[in-house]
ROKE-653543 format. One record per residue (C-alpha): residue number from 1; x, y, z; residue in one letter. Coordinates in steps of 0.05 Angstrom, whole numbers. Layout:
BEGIN
NUM,X,Y,Z,A $
...
//
This chain:
BEGIN
1,-160,410,-5,X $
2,-127,426,61,X $
3,-76,482,71,X $
4,-52,516,135,X $
5,-102,478,177,X $
6,-163,496,135,X $
7,-206,464,83,X $
8,-201,506,20,X $
9,-253,507,-36,X $
10,-233,530,-106,X $
11,-280,553,-160,X $
12,-268,485,-191,X $
13,-300,429,-151,X $
14,-305,354,-154,X $
15,-354,304,-125,X $
16,-338,243,-82,X $
17,-387,187,-96,X $
18,-405,121,-62,X $
19,-384,62,-106,X $
20,-442,21,-79,X $
21,-500,66,-99,X $
22,-466,123,-137,X $
23,-495,174,-89,X $
24,-455,238,-78,X $
25,-421,237,-10,X $
26,-389,306,-13,X $
27,-368,362,-59,X $
28,-298,389,-48,X $
29,-251,439,-79,X $
30,-205,411,-133,X $
31,-133,432,-131,X $
32,-100,464,-192,X $
33,-28,468,-213,X $
34,-20,537,-181,X $
35,-38,506,-114,X $
36,23,461,-119,X $
37,71,519,-112,X $
38,30,547,-55,X $
39,34,480,-19,X $
40,109,476,-31,X $
41,120,546,-3,X $
42,81,525,59,X $
43,120,460,64,X $
44,187,497,61,X $
45,168,534,125,X $
46,141,470,156,X $
47,204,430,141,X $
48,247,482,177,X $
49,201,480,238,X $
50,198,404,241,X $
51,272,395,231,X $
52,285,437,294,X $
53,230,404,334,X $
54,254,353,385,X $
55,240,281,366,X $
56,201,272,430,X $
57,153,327,409,X $
58,144,296,340,X $
59,130,229,374,X $
60,78,262,420,X $
61,43,292,359,X $
62,38,224,326,X $
63,14,192,390,X $
64,-38,247,396,X $
65,-62,236,325,X $
66,-70,162,341,X $
67,-113,180,401,X $
68,-157,226,360,X $
69,-167,173,306,X $
70,-186,124,361,X $
71,-236,174,390,X $
72,-267,184,321,X $
73,-260,111,300,X $
74,-332,103,277,X $
75,-330,167,236,X $
76,-266,147,202,X $
77,-292,76,187,X $
78,-357,103,158,X $
79,-319,152,114,X $
80,-274,97,88,X $
81,-333,52,75,X $
82,-372,106,38,X $
83,-316,132,-7,X $
84,-280,66,-23,X $
85,-336,15,-23,X $
86,-301,-32,25,X $
87,-345,-64,78,X $
88,-354,-31,145,X $
89,-318,-89,179,X $
90,-259,-81,131,X $
91,-260,-5,144,X $
92,-259,-15,219,X $
93,-199,-61,211,X $
94,-164,-8,170,X $
95,-176,45,224,X $
96,-147,0,277,X $
97,-86,-11,234,X $
98,-78,63,221,X $
99,-77,76,296,X $
100,-22,25,303,X $
101,17,54,245,X $
102,17,123,277,X $
103,39,93,343,X $
104,95,55,309,X $
105,116,120,274,X $
106,120,154,342,X $
107,166,98,367,X $
108,208,104,304,X $
109,217,178,316,X $
110,249,163,383,X $
111,294,107,355,X $
112,323,147,297,X $
113,397,146,311,X $
114,464,145,276,X $
115,530,110,293,X $
116,602,125,309,X $
117,653,118,253,X $
118,721,85,262,X $
119,771,131,227,X $
120,831,93,253,X $
121,815,39,203,X $
122,839,87,149,X $
123,903,103,185,X $
124,881,167,221,X $
125,887,156,295,X $
126,871,227,317,X $
127,802,233,287,X $
128,736,211,316,X $
129,665,223,292,X $
130,595,199,280,X $
131,537,206,232,X $
132,466,226,248,X $
133,403,218,207,X $
134,372,283,184,X $
135,306,296,148,X $
136,305,306,73,X $
137,258,366,74,X $
138,192,359,36,X $
139,160,291,24,X $
140,107,281,-29,X $
141,59,224,-10,X $
142,16,196,-66,X $
143,-35,144,-42,X $
144,-87,98,-74,X $
145,-161,87,-61,X $
146,-160,18,-31,X $
147,-130,36,38,X $
148,-143,111,39,X $
149,-126,119,113,X $
150,-74,67,132,X $
151,-30,74,70,X $
152,-31,149,81,X $
153,-8,137,153,X $
154,48,93,126,X $
155,76,152,88,X $
156,57,212,130,X $
157,73,181,198,X $
158,146,164,184,X $
159,157,229,145,X $
160,136,270,205,X $
161,173,225,253,X $
162,237,240,214,X $
163,224,315,214,X $
164,198,326,144,X $
165,139,367,120,X $
166,88,329,77,X $
167,46,346,16,X $
168,-5,291,8,X $
169,-42,275,-57,X $
170,-94,221,-43,X $
171,-132,184,-97,X $
172,-184,231,-127,X $
173,-240,181,-110,X $
174,-222,176,-36,X $
175,-198,243,-11,X $
176,-241,250,51,X $
177,-202,202,96,X $
178,-138,239,78,X $
179,-167,306,98,X $
180,-193,278,164,X $
181,-124,249,178,X $
182,-91,317,165,X $
183,-141,349,212,X $
184,-125,298,266,X $
185,-50,314,260,X $
186,-62,389,265,X $
187,-109,378,325,X $
188,-53,337,357,X $
189,-5,395,353,X $
190,29,389,285,X $
191,49,458,260,X $
192,0,484,208,X $
193,55,483,155,X $
194,72,410,170,X $
195,20,379,124,X $
196,-20,399,63,X $
197,-70,358,23,X $
198,-80,370,-52,X $
199,-138,336,-87,X $
200,-141,327,-162,X $
201,-115,288,-222,X $
202,-47,255,-218,X $
203,-34,276,-290,X $
204,-34,349,-270,X $
205,-22,365,-197,X $
206,11,299,-184,X $
207,60,306,-241,X $
208,73,379,-222,X $
209,97,355,-153,X $
210,137,297,-183,X $
211,176,345,-227,X $
212,186,401,-176,X $
213,258,407,-152,X $
214,237,427,-82,X $
215,207,359,-69,X $
216,262,315,-40,X $
217,224,250,-33,X $
218,166,216,-68,X $
219,130,159,-34,X $
220,81,127,-82,X $
221,32,69,-80,X $
222,-3,51,-144,X $
223,4,17,-211,X $
224,68,-3,-246,X $
225,53,41,-306,X $
226,45,103,-264,X $
227,106,84,-223,X $
228,147,81,-287,X $
229,121,150,-307,X $
230,140,179,-240,X $
231,211,152,-241,X $
232,219,179,-311,X $
233,200,249,-290,X $
234,224,254,-218,X $
235,296,276,-229,X $
236,343,278,-169,X $
237,296,253,-115,X $
238,290,195,-67,X $
239,234,149,-90,X $
240,196,94,-55,X $
241,149,54,-99,X $
242,98,3,-76,X $
243,70,-21,-142,X $
244,28,-78,-168,X $
245,30,-153,-161,X $
246,-6,-217,-180,X $
247,12,-254,-116,X $
248,17,-330,-120,X $
249,9,-388,-72,X $
250,39,-457,-78,X $
251,-3,-512,-46,X $
252,32,-579,-35,X $
253,-8,-643,-27,X $
254,9,-648,47,X $
255,-26,-582,63,X $
256,-94,-582,98,X $
257,-138,-563,40,X $
258,-200,-537,77,X $
259,-153,-490,116,X $
260,-119,-466,53,X $
261,-185,-455,18,X $
262,-208,-410,76,X $
263,-143,-371,70,X $
264,-152,-362,-5,X $
265,-223,-338,6,X $
266,-198,-283,51,X $
267,-135,-267,11,X $
268,-168,-268,-57,X $
269,-235,-234,-45,X $
270,-226,-184,12,X $
271,-237,-113,-12,X $
272,-265,-145,-76,X $
273,-194,-166,-93,X $
274,-171,-93,-97,X $
275,-108,-104,-57,X $
276,-36,-102,-82,X $
277,-22,-169,-47,X $
278,-88,-201,-63,X $
279,-83,-275,-79,X $
280,-90,-281,-154,X $
281,-52,-344,-174,X $
282,-56,-411,-138,X $
283,-11,-468,-160,X $
284,-36,-535,-132,X $
285,-2,-602,-136,X $
286,-38,-638,-193,X $
287,-63,-699,-154,X $
288,-102,-656,-104,X $
289,-127,-603,-153,X $
290,-199,-629,-158,X $
291,-206,-635,-83,X $
292,-178,-566,-71,X $
293,-223,-535,-124,X $
294,-283,-567,-89,X $
295,-262,-537,-22,X $
296,-248,-468,-52,X $
297,-314,-467,-91,X $
298,-352,-483,-27,X $
299,-319,-424,8,X $
300,-327,-374,-48,X $
301,-400,-391,-62,X $
302,-415,-369,9,X $
303,-387,-298,2,X $
304,-443,-249,17,X $
305,-446,-187,-28,X $
306,-487,-127,-8,X $
307,-490,-59,25,X $
308,-420,-45,52,X $
309,-449,-9,113,X $
310,-482,-74,138,X $
311,-441,-115,186,X $
312,-456,-182,153,X $
313,-433,-160,83,X $
314,-369,-196,64,X $
315,-352,-164,-3,X $
316,-367,-95,-29,X $
317,-370,-65,-99,X $
318,-313,-48,-147,X $
319,-287,23,-143,X $
320,-314,44,-212,X $
321,-338,22,-280,X $
322,-267,19,-307,X $
323,-249,-33,-255,X $
324,-311,-75,-273,X $
325,-293,-72,-347,X $
326,-221,-92,-334,X $
327,-243,-153,-294,X $
328,-290,-174,-350,X $
329,-233,-169,-401,X $
330,-189,-213,-357,X $
331,-243,-267,-353,X $
332,-257,-265,-427,X $
333,-183,-271,-442,X $
334,-176,-330,-394,X $
335,-230,-368,-432,X $
336,-192,-356,-497,X $
337,-130,-386,-463,X $
338,-164,-452,-445,X $
339,-187,-428,-377,X $
340,-248,-461,-346,X $
341,-294,-411,-311,X $
342,-319,-447,-249,X $
343,-352,-388,-213,X $
344,-369,-316,-227,X $
345,-335,-283,-286,X $
346,-383,-225,-296,X $
347,-407,-160,-265,X $
348,-473,-155,-228,X $
349,-491,-82,-218,X $
350,-431,-48,-186,X $
351,-403,-115,-161,X $
352,-360,-165,-197,X $
353,-380,-235,-177,X $
354,-327,-274,-139,X $
355,-291,-313,-194,X $
356,-252,-378,-198,X $
357,-216,-397,-263,X $
358,-181,-464,-272,X $
359,-126,-488,-317,X $
360,-113,-428,-360,X $
361,-48,-424,-398,X $
362,9,-385,-367,X $
363,6,-331,-420,X $
364,-65,-309,-402,X $
365,-75,-239,-374,X $
366,-100,-266,-308,X $
367,-33,-300,-298,X $
368,13,-247,-327,X $
369,-19,-182,-304,X $
370,-52,-153,-242,X $
371,-127,-162,-242,X $
372,-142,-120,-180,X $
373,-209,-156,-177,X $
374,-242,-215,-141,X $
375,-210,-265,-189,X $
376,-169,-326,-170,X $
377,-138,-372,-222,X $
378,-121,-443,-200,X $
379,-69,-481,-241,X $
380,-30,-544,-227,X $
381,42,-568,-221,X $
382,77,-636,-215,X $
383,145,-617,-186,X $
384,171,-565,-138,X $
385,216,-537,-193,X $
386,156,-527,-239,X $
387,117,-492,-184,X $
388,175,-444,-168,X $
389,185,-429,-242,X $
390,112,-412,-250,X $
391,110,-367,-189,X $
392,172,-330,-214,X $
393,148,-324,-286,X $
394,121,-254,-275,X $
395,145,-182,-278,X $
396,121,-174,-206,X $
397,151,-196,-140,X $
398,114,-168,-79,X $
399,95,-227,-35,X $
400,82,-302,-44,X $
401,54,-357,-1,X $
402,73,-431,9,X $
403,30,-483,43,X $
404,64,-547,65,X $
405,83,-586,128,X $
406,150,-604,96,X $
407,203,-556,121,X $
408,251,-575,65,X $
409,200,-557,11,X $
410,183,-494,48,X $
411,255,-470,52,X $
412,272,-491,-19,X $
413,212,-452,-45,X $
414,224,-391,-1,X $
415,297,-386,-22,X $
416,282,-393,-96,X $
417,221,-348,-103,X $
418,238,-276,-123,X $
419,193,-232,-81,X $
420,199,-182,-25,X $
421,162,-226,25,X $
422,153,-302,29,X $
423,99,-328,76,X $
424,100,-401,96,X $
425,32,-429,114,X $
426,1,-361,107,X $
427,-29,-323,48,X $
428,11,-268,15,X $
429,-43,-218,32,X $
430,-17,-218,104,X $
431,15,-154,128,X $
432,28,-125,197,X $
433,48,-52,199,X $
434,117,-58,231,X $
435,146,-108,181,X $
436,190,-88,122,X $
437,140,-86,64,X $
438,158,-79,-9,X $
439,175,-117,-72,X $
440,225,-137,-124,X $
441,223,-128,-200,X $
442,162,-89,-222,X $
443,131,-90,-153,X $
444,172,-31,-128,X $
445,231,3,-97,X $
446,247,10,-23,X $
447,209,-14,38,X $
448,151,11,80,X $
449,137,0,154,X $
450,153,61,198,X $
451,222,37,220,X $
452,242,22,149,X $
453,208,81,116,X $
454,247,129,159,X $
455,311,104,127,X $
456,282,125,60,X $
457,261,193,86,X $
458,327,214,118,X $
459,400,219,98,X $
460,465,209,136,X $
461,502,271,159,X $
462,574,259,179,X $
463,609,299,233,X $
464,685,290,243,X $
465,730,316,299,X $
466,805,322,298,X $
467,855,347,349,X $
468,889,413,336,X $
469,965,409,333,X $
470,1001,426,397,X $
//
């Protein structure tokens, strides 16, 4: 763990292993519940310092951290690759995005403003005033394994930009990127009390932070089940939740099928499908279904699995054995629900083979739940209303994609689909780091993207002036 600018080792330790070959990468100290109070005491001091710090200084720290990450780009990318199992090319892309996220957070720090308030609308002509945005205090950031650097930046960057101190609990399997990020921030000039990193089980140290009254804000990315548990135990806190999804695409018959197939290949199988907005469901107009499946199968058969550190590897391993078993259960269930397994459907070592399932019923697990695996199910529709109903028939609502050259169909679908983001002629796995990102229904609460996250990490403070009687 990381406290007051130092890596701390407890008597209890934990190993970080490479999902590709199961080799131990590092052994680090595991945090315990007593460490939570220590981190909170540190963060109390940090929040007071950061609140007083000029916004320009906070922006300079974030810009400095971005420069340090850039200087150490290869080291960060290799660390991400080794601890998460994503390919080195995917890891490099994540590092570039993290740099951009920190820069966007620096800009957001400078743009954090309030507004004047019109008191004469209520009949008082002598009063004038304004509100400003002030930091909440201590932000708890809980992040997943699949984007161990950039999703951390999406929480930590805006929190610091707004003047909050941060306690970060990364996923237990990918803590090394988080510690390196904290070190970069301290090296860039962040006060030692501004950030702490606690490493350990969410059920113990994570829940201790969730329940602690001193924590004013929880920013969590993870599963719907854990999100529900957090909201149940958090009490009087601000909460941002970026939860699961089973993102869908509608493909109309006028869409260029080879192009769409290439998009589904990237959107469904990048990071071995372990992405919240991974393409999982594809609804294709019935008369072009066979042709589309041919195009998609051609693309997916060509995906190269292998050592994630090699530049030509296109898909890495699953994060752990539990993820492999879950993917197998989804495929077995699909076959029980009339699904035709066209490709993959089974583990091979630490990999799960890229999988295409066709024509399963809408009550199959692969349609209803989040697979978080390299599995894409392709079903058909005959009318736009049927396609929209099928896309919406889920407890999730993060992002969805529509492929068509017909603007009327695109708009009708976009307006009717219940999701946080609708992408026309793009896969729902698309995200740039300045856009408002978040979902509806079981996919979450609030929005990320530095400009939007700052709204969730501050509160309005009203200041009113009146004239004294003469």
